C-alpha positions, 0 to 999 in steps of 0.5 A: 500500500502507498499513501497519496502521492506527496511523498512515496512510501510503501507499507506491506501487509500479509492478509492471512485468510485463516479466519475465513478459510475454515469451512468444511462444507466444500465440494468433494472432490474439488473440480479437476481433482484440486487438492483442497480440504477447506473452503472459505467464507464467500459473499452473503447470499442476498437476492436484494443486493445481488439480483439473480443471486443463486443460493446453491453451490455446485457439485453437491455441496448444498444450498445456503440460506438467504443472509448466509455466506456461500462457500468459495475456493481460497483463490477468491480471498484476494478480492476479500483482502482488497475490500478489507484494505479499502474499508479498514486500512486505506485513506482516500486516494491511497494506492494498493497493490495485490500480488499473488504468491508467485510474484514479487517486488524487484528492488533493482528497478530504481524507479518510483512507482509514479515514474514507472507507471504514470506515463502508462496509465495516467487515468489510474493516478487521477482516479478515473480508472482506479483498477489496473490489471495485466492482460494475459493470454494463457491456458486458464484465461484463453478458455473463456476468450472469444478466439476459442468460442468463449464469451470474453474479449479480454484476457485478465490475470488476477495475479497483480491488481492495482487499485486506488481508494475511491468510491468507484473502486469500492463499488467495483470490487464489491460487485466483483466479489458478489459475482460469485453468487451469479451464473456468468456468461462462461458458466452459462455457455458451458452449462456449469452453473456456479462452477467458478466458485470452486473450479479453475480459474476461479475469480480470474474468470470473473475478472475477465468477464468484468474486463469484457463488460463495457460498463465495468471496463470503464473503471479499468486500465491495463499494465503493459508488459515490457517483454514476455512473462517476467518483464513487468515494469518497475517492481513486478516479477512473476514465476510462470506456472508449470505445476511445480513448487515455485517457492524455491524459484521465487526465493532465488529471484528475490535474493538476486534482486536484493543482492543486486540492488544499489539502494544503500542510500535508503536509511533502512537498508544502509546498515546491511550494506558493504563498502561497494554500496551493495548488500553485504552477503553476510548480512542477507539473512538479517536484512530479510528478517528486518523486511519480514518484521516490517510486514503487518499480518492481518487475519481475516 
């Protein structure tokens, strides 16, 4: 999270969804043999707030009474976390960035957030388009695209979501969160009512739906790639999904990024630097500990 532009300063939050994700009334098994034992508290089944809402869930997981929360896959918690930040943490005009666990900040770009992105999407910074995402053609977004017979014209990746706190953004994410209650065009096409409450690509299918809907797309702008797959501007690096344990690779990229950084002029980094104005390898673990200590953990 970053406050409004006067002086750029970054704050880091880890939104731990252990409070929300303890439900056991989940589909068994999850679609496509996903290995999940728990599911999470989704939006409230309210037909007045969400016309067309359906109180059931797919795959025999039962029905939900009006006024109760439906169960959803843990992937939906990114939207719940964004809503928490907008409602409980951020001030008007603050900028938030949600990152999936397979993305990280590259500290070696040596640019401010403003310098990296204002030229690309000025509508984001002035708040007229307070939601920014990456367009991404991949197996899990392409299945919904018009090129392959699907209903959506824009491939949306939910792994990086930027947002400015204002009323338009709050309303947008509220609608996106509650969209788990309704049958989407892709579900209607495939005769999979409410499949994406649990089925891959979960909330990402809904984001593609919103990006492809003119009234919702009016609030959105797009982060341009500066190359293929890993090359996103400023701080973002991503590890491509290939059905393996990505964490060691993420750790490697993060360490390389930190060790090659030349930002020893920053007071919080200076104590861990050597005479060459780069991080002292012998102090790397201590520096990482200091970064972790600076992250605020928020149970939700």
